[in-house]
RODO-2510 file (C-alpha; in nm, 4 decimals, decimal comma):
residues 514
     n   res          X          Y          Z
     1     x    16,0981    19,9614    -0,9674
     2     x    16,2385    19,6257    -0,8686
     3     x    16,1754    19,5071    -0,5134
     4     x    16,4240    19,2627    -0,3602
     5     x    16,1892    19,1337    -0,0867
     6     x    15,8292    19,1543     0,0428
     7     x    15,9045    19,4038     0,3201
     8     x    15,6715    19,7009     0,3511
     9     x    15,9721    19,9114     0,4544
    10     x    16,1377    19,8664     0,1162
    11     x    15,8272    20,0087    -0,0508
    12     x    15,8875    20,3408     0,1266
    13     x    16,2250    20,3872    -0,0413
    14     x    16,0815    20,3333    -0,3879
    15     x    15,7816    20,5557    -0,3181
    16     x    16,0160    20,8343    -0,2104
    17     x    16,2271    20,7857    -0,5223
    18     x    15,9148    20,8244    -0,7353
    19     x    15,7145    21,0913    -0,5495
    20     x    15,9368    21,2568    -0,2898
    21     x    15,7452    21,3936     0,0078
    22     x    15,4169    21,3327    -0,1755
    23     x    15,4689    20,9622    -0,1091
    24     x    15,2538    20,9956     0,2056
    25     x    14,9403    21,0231    -0,0083
    26     x    14,9976    20,6703    -0,1362
    27     x    15,0244    20,5184     0,2120
    28     x    14,7514    20,3525     0,4168
    29     x    14,7649    20,2185     0,7706
    30     x    15,0090    20,2867     1,0548
    31     x    15,3615    20,4160     1,0159
    32     x    15,6307    20,6515     1,1371
    33     x    15,9294    20,6741     0,9053
    34     x    16,2439    20,8688     0,8267
    35     x    16,4045    20,9012     0,4814
    36     x    16,7433    21,0682     0,4390
    37     x    16,8119    21,2054     0,0902
    38     x    17,1870    21,2343     0,0546
    39     x    17,1533    21,4065    -0,2849
    40     x    16,9853    21,7202    -0,1469
    41     x    17,0841    21,6933     0,2182
    42     x    16,7265    21,6651     0,3424
    43     x    16,5584    21,4416     0,5968
    44     x    16,1882    21,3589     0,5691
    45     x    15,9928    21,2426     0,8740
    46     x    15,6339    21,1223     0,8401
    47     x    15,3630    21,0017     1,0783
    48     x    15,0411    20,8194     0,9900
    49     x    14,7088    20,9994     0,9589
    50     x    14,5604    20,9031     1,2958
    51     x    14,8703    20,8767     1,5142
    52     x    14,8812    20,4994     1,5562
    53     x    15,2612    20,5109     1,5715
    54     x    15,4648    20,7620     1,7768
    55     x    15,7392    20,9941     1,6548
    56     x    15,9242    21,2325     1,8896
    57     x    16,1787    21,4980     1,7988
    58     x    16,3778    21,7897     1,9389
    59     x    16,5805    22,0682     1,7790
    60     x    16,8575    22,2095     1,9953
    61     x    17,1676    22,4035     1,8924
    62     x    17,1129    22,3336     1,5232
    63     x    17,0786    21,9588     1,5768
    64     x    16,7658    21,7553     1,4997
    65     x    16,7174    21,4457     1,7144
    66     x    16,4273    21,2069     1,6568
    67     x    16,3085    20,8671     1,7783
    68     x    16,0028    20,6491     1,8132
    69     x    16,0395    20,6638     2,1926
    70     x    16,0736    20,9837     2,3923
    71     x    16,3194    20,8291     2,6357
    72     x    16,5552    20,7377     2,3495
    73     x    16,6148    21,1091     2,2916
    74     x    16,7856    21,1358     2,6291
    75     x    17,0853    20,9542     2,4822
    76     x    17,1636    21,2852     2,3103
    77     x    17,3474    21,5169     2,5522
    78     x    17,1807    21,8312     2,4161
    79     x    16,8310    21,7142     2,5168
    80     x    16,7139    21,8534     2,8502
    81     x    16,5015    21,6440     3,0885
    82     x    16,3230    21,9472     3,2292
    83     x    15,9543    21,8721     3,2825
    84     x    15,6809    22,0927     3,1401
    85     x    15,4336    22,1996     3,4126
    86     x    15,1507    22,2503     3,1630
    87     x    15,1898    21,8877     3,0533
    88     x    15,1733    21,7591     3,4115
    89     x    14,8557    21,9641     3,4563
    90     x    14,7067    21,8005     3,1470
    91     x    14,7979    21,4527     3,2668
    92     x    14,6203    21,5140     3,5964
    93     x    14,3079    21,6693     3,4445
    94     x    14,2562    21,4652     3,1290
    95     x    14,4921    21,1709     3,1717
    96     x    14,7334    21,2405     2,8842
    97     x    14,9503    21,5078     2,7247
    98     x    14,7933    21,6725     2,4212
    99     x    15,0281    21,6729     2,1233
   100     x    15,2346    21,8185     1,9764
   101     x    15,3915    21,8906     2,3161
   102     x    15,5291    21,6242     2,5506
   103     x    15,5947    21,6132     2,9224
   104     x    15,9520    21,7263     2,8504
   105     x    16,0206    22,0889     2,7640
   106     x    16,1527    22,1378     2,4083
   107     x    16,0637    21,7822     2,2990
   108     x    15,7730    21,7496     2,0576
   109     x    15,5553    21,4881     1,8943
   110     x    15,5152    21,5069     1,5191
   111     x    15,1354    21,5430     1,4910
   112     x    14,9338    21,2750     1,3116
   113     x    14,8985    21,3397     0,9393
   114     x    15,2088    21,5606     0,9272
   115     x    15,5546    21,5515     0,7727
   116     x    15,8727    21,7250     0,8881
   117     x    16,1478    21,8313     0,6478
   118     x    16,4926    21,8989     0,7888
   119     x    16,7317    22,0887     0,5627
   120     x    17,0705    21,9986     0,6970
   121     x    17,2721    22,2789     0,5390
   122     x    17,0377    22,5491     0,6704
   123     x    16,9697    22,3663     1,0005
   124     x    16,6008    22,4445     0,9606
   125     x    16,2847    22,2377     0,9874
   126     x    15,9329    22,2839     0,8511
   127     x    15,6298    22,0887     0,9716
   128     x    15,3363    22,0558     0,7314
   129     x    15,0006    21,8832     0,7473
   130     x    14,9352    21,6439     0,4587
   131     x    14,5941    21,5119     0,5695
   132     x    14,3109    21,5845     0,8093
   133     x    13,9551    21,4673     0,8456
   134     x    13,7110    21,6891     0,6571
   135     x    13,4877    21,9142     0,8632
   136     x    13,1877    21,7258     0,9964
   137     x    12,8663    21,7462     0,7971
   138     x    12,5356    21,8621     0,9481
   139     x    12,3117    21,7550     0,6597
   140     x    12,3006    21,4616     0,4193
   141     x    12,0778    21,3781     0,1230
   142     x    12,1539    21,0060     0,1410
   143     x    11,8978    20,7710     0,2929
   144     x    11,9794    20,5648     0,6005
   145     x    11,9957    20,2480     0,3895
   146     x    12,2406    20,4138     0,1520
   147     x    12,4607    20,5197     0,4443
   148     x    12,4610    20,1688     0,5896
   149     x    12,5401    20,0207     0,2466
   150     x    12,8393    20,2516     0,2015
   151     x    12,9600    20,1882     0,5551
   152     x    12,9398    19,8137     0,4939
   153     x    13,1414    19,8372     0,1728
   154     x    13,4165    20,0494     0,3298
   155     x    13,4341    19,8566     0,6569
   156     x    13,4517    19,5213     0,4780
   157     x    13,7249    19,6502     0,2498
   158     x    13,9210    19,7862     0,5452
   159     x    13,9027    19,4593     0,7400
   160     x    14,0208    19,2698     0,4330
   161     x    14,3210    19,5010     0,3984
   162     x    14,4151    19,4500     0,7637
   163     x    14,4254    19,0741     0,7146
   164     x    14,7112    19,0884     0,4666
   165     x    15,0101    18,8831     0,5759
   166     x    15,1437    18,5327     0,6153
   167     x    15,0989    18,4906     0,9927
   168     x    14,7896    18,3954     1,1961
   169     x    14,5721    18,6892     1,3046
   170     x    14,3711    18,7158     1,6261
   171     x    14,0954    18,9546     1,7348
   172     x    14,0554    19,1381     2,0645
   173     x    13,6949    19,0670     2,1659
   174     x    13,5241    19,2583     2,4469
   175     x    13,1560    19,2856     2,5292
   176     x    13,0988    19,5827     2,2976
   177     x    12,9735    19,6162     1,9421
   178     x    13,3013    19,7560     1,7979
   179     x    13,5107    19,4450     1,8498
   180     x    13,2113    19,2200     1,7800
   181     x    13,1732    19,3650     1,4301
   182     x    13,5455    19,3294     1,3605
   183     x    13,5451    18,9694     1,4846
   184     x    13,2424    18,8817     1,2711
   185     x    13,3976    19,0292     0,9558
   186     x    13,7368    18,8665     1,0192
   187     x    13,5606    18,5339     1,0761
   188     x    13,3944    18,5712     0,7379
   189     x    13,7349    18,5940     0,5686
   190     x    13,9024    18,3125     0,7632
   191     x    13,9169    17,9564     0,6397
   192     x    13,9864    17,8437     0,9972
   193     x    13,7953    17,9525     1,3104
   194     x    13,9126    18,3007     1,4018
   195     x    14,1067    18,3230     1,7275
   196     x    13,9476    18,5690     1,9710
   197     x    14,0919    18,6942     2,3000
   198     x    13,9348    18,8636     2,5995
   199     x    14,0336    18,9548     2,9565
   200     x    13,8453    18,9216     3,2835
   201     x    13,9255    18,9804     3,6515
   202     x    13,9172    18,7936     3,9803
   203     x    13,7750    19,0932     4,1685
   204     x    13,5054    19,3507     4,1016
   205     x    13,1980    19,3268     3,8826
   206     x    13,3085    19,4876     3,5560
   207     x    13,4095    19,1813     3,3539
   208     x    13,2839    19,1260     2,9992
   209     x    13,3943    18,7659     2,9590
   210     x    13,0428    18,6182     2,9529
   211     x    12,9259    18,8436     2,6693
   212     x    13,2498    18,7947     2,4740
   213     x    13,2237    18,4170     2,5200
   214     x    12,8635    18,4160     2,3989
   215     x    12,9465    18,6118     2,0847
   216     x    13,2566    18,4041     2,0106
   217     x    13,0394    18,0922     2,0205
   218     x    12,7896    18,2642     1,7900
   219     x    13,0511    18,3168     1,5162
   220     x    13,2283    17,9848     1,5736
   221     x    13,5497    18,1414     1,7021
   222     x    13,8381    17,9686     1,8769
   223     x    13,7985    18,1721     2,1948
   224     x    14,0634    18,2368     2,4630
   225     x    14,0041    18,3981     2,8039
   226     x    14,2563    18,5481     3,0431
   227     x    14,1637    18,6089     3,4070
   228     x    14,3843    18,8894     3,5340
   229     x    14,4460    18,8259     3,9029
   230     x    14,5345    19,0815     4,1673
   231     x    14,8731    18,9138     4,2089
   232     x    14,9442    18,9555     3,8385
   233     x    14,8354    19,3203     3,8509
   234     x    15,0840    19,3965     4,1298
   235     x    15,3634    19,2325     3,9292
   236     x    15,2684    19,3933     3,5993
   237     x    15,2095    19,7571     3,6980
   238     x    15,5734    19,8621     3,7628
   239     x    15,6917    19,7038     3,4376
   240     x    15,4161    19,8514     3,2216
   241     x    15,4321    20,2017     3,3681
   242     x    15,8116    20,2197     3,3454
   243     x    15,7914    20,1336     2,9750
   244     x    15,5794    20,4387     2,8887
   245     x    15,7321    20,7385     2,7132
   246     x    15,5353    20,9673     2,9447
   247     x    15,2599    20,9095     3,2031
   248     x    14,9260    20,7900     3,0693
   249     x    14,6441    20,7864     3,3256
   250     x    14,4255    20,5374     3,1412
   251     x    14,3038    20,2753     3,3855
   252     x    14,2715    20,0174     3,1058
   253     x    14,6463    20,0250     3,0302
   254     x    14,7378    19,7322     3,2554
   255     x    14,4548    19,5133     3,1281
   256     x    14,5510    19,6012     2,7689
   257     x    14,9102    19,5008     2,8354
   258     x    14,8028    19,1718     2,9965
   259     x    14,5680    19,0944     2,7075
   260     x    14,8400    19,1734     2,4519
   261     x    15,0887    18,9435     2,6250
   262     x    14,8275    18,6682     2,6490
   263     x    14,7384    18,7070     2,2805
   264     x    15,1043    18,7065     2,1707
   265     x    15,1398    18,3460     2,2873
   266     x    14,9158    18,2362     1,9986
   267     x    14,9483    18,5012     1,7256
   268     x    15,1823    18,7775     1,6136
   269     x    14,9101    19,0119     1,4847
   270     x    14,5804    19,1131     1,6459
   271     x    14,2949    19,3277     1,5189
   272     x    14,1329    19,5808     1,7524
   273     x    13,8365    19,8156     1,7599
   274     x    14,0104    20,1458     1,8334
   275     x    13,8608    20,4531     1,6669
   276     x    13,4987    20,3398     1,6441
   277     x    13,3747    20,5554     1,9324
   278     x    13,5485    20,8701     1,8100
   279     x    13,4502    20,8320     1,4423
   280     x    13,0995    20,6901     1,4805
   281     x    12,9677    20,8723     1,7878
   282     x    12,9983    20,6070     2,0566
   283     x    13,0583    20,8027     2,3762
   284     x    12,7526    20,8927     2,5900
   285     x    12,9161    21,2260     2,6713
   286     x    12,8445    21,3495     2,3178
   287     x    12,4732    21,3343     2,3793
   288     x    12,4822    21,4572     2,7392
   289     x    12,7218    21,7480     2,6820
   290     x    12,5197    21,8634     2,3816
   291     x    12,2034    21,8528     2,5908
   292     x    12,3721    22,0397     2,8735
   293     x    12,4732    22,3117     2,6305
   294     x    12,1093    22,3535     2,5317
   295     x    12,0026    22,3565     2,8984
   296     x    12,2611    22,6206     2,9856
   297     x    12,1271    22,8431     2,7101
   298     x    11,7610    22,8002     2,8014
   299     x    11,7673    22,7675     3,1812
   300     x    11,7566    23,0991     3,3742
   301     x    12,0828    23,1607     3,5571
   302     x    11,9292    23,1650     3,9087
   303     x    11,7574    22,8312     3,8477
   304     x    12,0763    22,6747     3,7100
   305     x    12,2735    22,7993     4,0111
   306     x    12,0108    22,6641     4,2523
   307     x    12,0132    22,3241     4,0801
   308     x    12,3919    22,3114     4,0959
   309     x    12,3861    22,3913     4,4699
   310     x    12,1293    22,1174     4,5263
   311     x    12,3515    21,8615     4,3542
   312     x    12,6390    21,9634     4,5831
   313     x    12,4657    21,7657     4,8586
   314     x    12,4597    21,4427     4,6546
   315     x    12,7784    21,2283     4,6651
   316     x    12,9212    21,0122     4,3877
   317     x    13,0487    21,0458     4,0299
   318     x    12,7011    21,0679     3,8639
   319     x    12,6140    21,3679     4,0810
   320     x    12,9555    21,5189     4,0098
   321     x    12,8877    21,4940     3,6375
   322     x    12,5415    21,6486     3,6724
   323     x    12,6940    21,9381     3,8665
   324     x    12,9424    21,9803     3,5839
   325     x    12,6653    21,9846     3,3243
   326     x    12,4830    22,2589     3,5169
   327     x    12,7925    22,4656     3,5899
   328     x    12,8238    22,8054     3,4244
   329     x    13,1414    22,7132     3,2374
   330     x    13,2495    22,6812     2,8772
   331     x    13,1744    22,3674     2,6800
   332     x    13,5413    22,2699     2,7018
   333     x    13,5332    22,3016     3,0804
   334     x    13,2258    22,0817     3,1018
   335     x    13,3910    21,8296     2,8683
   336     x    13,7033    21,8244     3,0863
   337     x    13,4867    21,7830     3,3952
   338     x    13,3110    21,4840     3,2419
   339     x    13,6226    21,2971     3,1315
   340     x    13,8222    21,3755     3,4473
   341     x    13,5594    21,2841     3,7040
   342     x    13,6016    21,6253     3,8679
   343     x    13,9814    21,6167     3,9068
   344     x    14,0194    21,9697     3,7733
   345     x    13,8345    22,0993     4,0800
   346     x    14,0899    21,9352     4,3110
   347     x    14,3928    22,1132     4,1708
   348     x    14,4162    22,3830     4,4344
   349     x    14,4058    22,1144     4,7032
   350     x    14,6434    21,8582     4,5526
   351     x    14,9009    22,0587     4,3537
   352     x    15,2335    22,1366     4,5161
   353     x    15,4252    22,4595     4,4859
   354     x    15,6117    22,3510     4,1707
   355     x    15,2797    22,3398     3,9830
   356     x    15,0925    22,6222     4,1560
   357     x    15,3770    22,8706     4,1121
   358     x    15,4369    22,8019     3,7429
   359     x    15,0906    22,7440     3,5956
   360     x    14,9123    23,0629     3,6898
   361     x    14,5941    23,0855     3,4843
   362     x    14,7245    22,8931     3,1841
   363     x    14,5512    22,5665     3,2600
   364     x    14,4070    22,3148     3,0219
   365     x    14,0370    22,3659     3,0925
   366     x    14,0555    22,7416     3,0472
   367     x    14,1209    22,7186     2,6755
   368     x    13,8226    22,8470     2,4715
   369     x    13,5786    22,5843     2,3530
   370     x    13,6075    22,6816     1,9872
   371     x    13,2457    22,5994     1,8989
   372     x    13,1160    22,8436     1,6406
   373     x    12,7550    22,7282     1,6459
   374     x    12,5176    22,6181     1,9129
   375     x    12,2886    22,3565     1,7587
   376     x    12,3130    22,0071     1,9052
   377     x    12,4790    21,8736     1,5895
   378     x    12,7364    22,1539     1,5927
   379     x    12,8245    22,0819     1,9556
   380     x    12,8539    21,7073     1,8910
   381     x    13,0648    21,7747     1,5822
   382     x    13,3090    21,9780     1,7908
   383     x    13,3241    21,7160     2,0659
   384     x    13,3902    21,4344     1,8190
   385     x    13,6519    21,6422     1,6393
   386     x    13,8274    21,7168     1,9682
   387     x    13,8412    21,3471     2,0528
   388     x    13,9662    21,2561     1,7046
   389     x    14,2504    21,5078     1,7299
   390     x    14,3525    21,4576     2,0935
   391     x    14,1894    21,1745     2,2896
   392     x    14,2301    20,9196     2,0086
   393     x    14,6031    20,9654     1,9262
   394     x    14,7271    21,0769     2,2675
   395     x    14,5390    20,8294     2,4870
   396     x    14,3567    20,5485     2,3030
   397     x    14,6203    20,4770     2,0381
   398     x    14,9141    20,5488     2,2685
   399     x    14,7767    20,2902     2,5119
   400     x    14,7238    20,0332     2,2360
   401     x    15,0685    20,0878     2,0848
   402     x    15,2717    20,0890     2,4074
   403     x    15,0929    19,7937     2,5684
   404     x    15,1208    19,5774     2,2547
   405     x    15,4694    19,6695     2,1359
   406     x    15,6027    19,5966     2,4834
   407     x    15,5309    19,2300     2,4053
   408     x    15,6031    19,2513     2,0283
   409     x    15,2398    19,2169     1,9210
   410     x    15,1266    19,4097     1,6132
   411     x    14,7769    19,5577     1,6534
   412     x    14,5833    19,6624     1,3424
   413     x    14,2811    19,8923     1,3499
   414     x    14,0198    19,8565     1,0710
   415     x    13,8152    20,1558     1,1863
   416     x    14,1145    20,3821     1,1193
   417     x    14,0997    20,3554     0,7445
   418     x    14,1224    20,6836     0,5538
   419     x    13,8212    20,6260     0,3287
   420     x    13,6098    20,4916     0,6139
   421     x    13,7026    20,7832     0,8407
   422     x    13,6281    21,0414     0,5717
   423     x    13,2935    20,8742     0,5114
   424     x    13,2156    20,8811     0,8849
   425     x    13,2937    21,2537     0,8952
   426     x    13,0427    21,3116     0,6141
   427     x    12,7591    21,1586     0,8184
   428     x    12,5634    21,4049     1,0367
   429     x    12,5925    21,3555     1,4158
   430     x    12,2149    21,3087     1,4336
   431     x    12,2618    20,9823     1,2403
   432     x    12,5589    20,8654     1,4469
   433     x    12,3691    20,9225     1,7722
   434     x    12,0525    20,7395     1,6741
   435     x    11,9392    20,4818     1,9272
   436     x    12,2217    20,4180     2,1712
   437     x    12,4854    20,5783     1,9490
   438     x    12,7151    20,4256     1,6878
   439     x    12,4078    20,3686     1,4742
   440     x    12,6053    20,2625     1,1657
   441     x    12,8278    20,0184     1,3561
   442     x    12,5236    19,8581     1,5185
   443     x    12,3489    19,8374     1,1825
   444     x    12,6483    19,6602     1,0291
   445     x    12,6630    19,4162     1,3191
   446     x    12,2965    19,3284     1,2698
   447     x    12,3701    19,2565     0,9033
   448     x    12,6790    19,0495     0,9800
   449     x    12,5247    18,8515     1,2685
   450     x    12,1453    18,8957     1,2648
   451     x    12,0981    18,7074     1,5930
   452     x    12,3279    18,9335     1,7957
   453     x    12,2058    19,1935     2,0451
   454     x    12,3367    19,4997     1,8651
   455     x    12,1322    19,7352     2,0835
   456     x    12,3273    19,6561     2,3973
   457     x    12,4501    19,9708     2,5762
   458     x    12,7916    20,1248     2,5256
   459     x    13,0433    19,9312     2,7361
   460     x    13,3806    20,0882     2,8053
   461     x    13,6868    19,8677     2,8445
   462     x    13,6364    19,8645     3,2202
   463     x    13,8730    19,7438     3,4908
   464     x    13,8255    19,7050     3,8688
   465     x    14,0551    19,9951     3,9586
   466     x    13,8829    20,0698     4,2891
   467     x    13,9369    19,7120     4,4091
   468     x    14,3002    19,7069     4,2950
   469     x    14,3782    20,0302     4,4802
   470     x    14,2343    19,8796     4,7977
   471     x    14,4083    19,5474     4,7425
   472     x    14,7078    19,4472     4,5323
   473     x    14,8206    19,8023     4,4472
   474     x    14,7986    19,9296     4,8051
   475     x    15,1665    19,8633     4,8900
   476     x    15,2861    20,0225     4,5654
   477     x    15,0789    20,3348     4,6265
   478     x    15,2056    20,3629     4,9840
   479     x    15,5631    20,3364     4,8589
   480     x    15,5049    20,6117     4,6019
   481     x    15,3402    20,8304     4,8622
   482     x    15,6380    20,7907     5,0944
   483     x    15,9271    20,8236     4,8478
   484     x    15,7888    20,9389     4,5120
   485     x    15,9668    21,2204     4,3273
   486     x    15,6321    21,3800     4,2422
   487     x    15,6042    21,4777     4,6071
   488     x    15,9733    21,5329     4,6858
   489     x    16,0061    21,7805     4,3959
   490     x    15,6889    21,9677     4,4891
   491     x    15,4640    21,8726     4,1996
   492     x    15,1924    21,7373     4,4293
   493     x    15,1118    21,7867     4,7979
   494     x    15,1996    21,4684     4,9865
   495     x    14,9640    21,5302     5,2816
   496     x    14,6629    21,6166     5,0650
   497     x    14,7104    21,3145     4,8391
   498     x    14,7667    21,0929     5,1411
   499     x    14,4364    21,2031     5,2919
   500     x    14,2469    21,1117     4,9738
   501     x    14,4332    20,7826     4,9559
   502     x    14,3290    20,6958     5,3106
   503     x    13,9668    20,7811     5,2356
   504     x    13,9659    20,5460     4,9385
   505     x    14,1690    20,2654     5,0976
   506     x    13,9410    20,2491     5,4009
   507     x    13,6285    20,2439     5,1855
   508     x    13,5083    20,5865     5,2942
   509     x    13,4885    20,7168     4,9375
   510     x    13,5390    20,5764     4,5886
   511     x    13,8174    20,7953     4,4514
   512     x    13,9474    20,5676     4,1775
   513     x    13,9041    20,8459     3,9184
   514     x    14,1338    21,0766     4,1164
***
């Protein structure tokens, strides 16, 4: 094979010539591609293993239409714009649409780790999985030191592979251990001080700039800080939201977009920490939901019911989550309650007739949990697997991709390396959850930067949403409430939503999660 340039795209053509559809096994990293084989009249679509890049398609009247943006499909006259009520329900409850469906009826996402073959003569398509994470392990003969050694080897190799290229590379640096480890490893490979970027806010008390600044100084980075003002938020929100393929209720989206635009002024490629929580057990809910499952099995039903009634008298999100942990529901319902902040219990109050009349009982939280065992490790395994298959591609990676590509910034993710992910799946949850969680990531950070505080608590990429909704976003929300199609078309009840909005805006209740 003779290559005419250094483009990674050209490699795909030669790989297909050599291996056909099996070419996907030779690929690493993020991609969504299409190869048309004129010789056999077949189209091959492929999407990367974790879903870092999007790929939408529809098949109507014997015609296959595909694109990297859902809205691009609407250029084809055969594609309907009819919304899918089940998808709107999912967006409200969990904040995103679970693939392979989309918010539009008859439009699909090609799932991560899958290929689609379209045989033009027969007008038929087949969708096949070519890779998935192995089932999580519950036992391991390796010592802790051996696990940390292997994690170090694979993580270092992955970071090195993500630094390939001839343009400067920056690192998103928050106050957490995920990005700190990436920044430390990138700094070790860089001849010049690594450029790090972080975002802070002019309202609220959720900023991580001080911790990011301290760590950047520790590794000798060329550090850059953006303070996202309320004025900038009001300007940015309409642009960012209108650029999405479908709604994404992730409160960090606007901050991610601002950080990407800020970073793009200095570099064309940035390295992020996406995937660490899902692969290495970083979310506190894994521990708490597993414990709640044990409590539900051991606590007598009358006592559990009495405890739940007692918590009804306590306001606030923490009490709401405790009520959810005590509730006599399936594990999946308790998981949905945790991640939604109780939104699923507001459906009957907030949904309009267009949703109430079409959903019936087929709602997202009523799907069976799918947990075959009941040990703590088995529960955590299921929770992590669920996040790897849904939360990671449909929320975390969708947010990273849309917010960065909107400003032409390429974001690379070292944690989403095939070998590293398969290794992480082989480690029992009991190891991942040691200490404060993400035991292996914290251990690697201690090795890379011994003086760092690797035992600091899990810090989400937080934003001052409550303050924004009472300040700079207040006019936008009022406009939507008055003229928004969601209310005019009967998807949501305007009066009920308006009442909640007033309660939040006047400071009566903190309803930012709703």
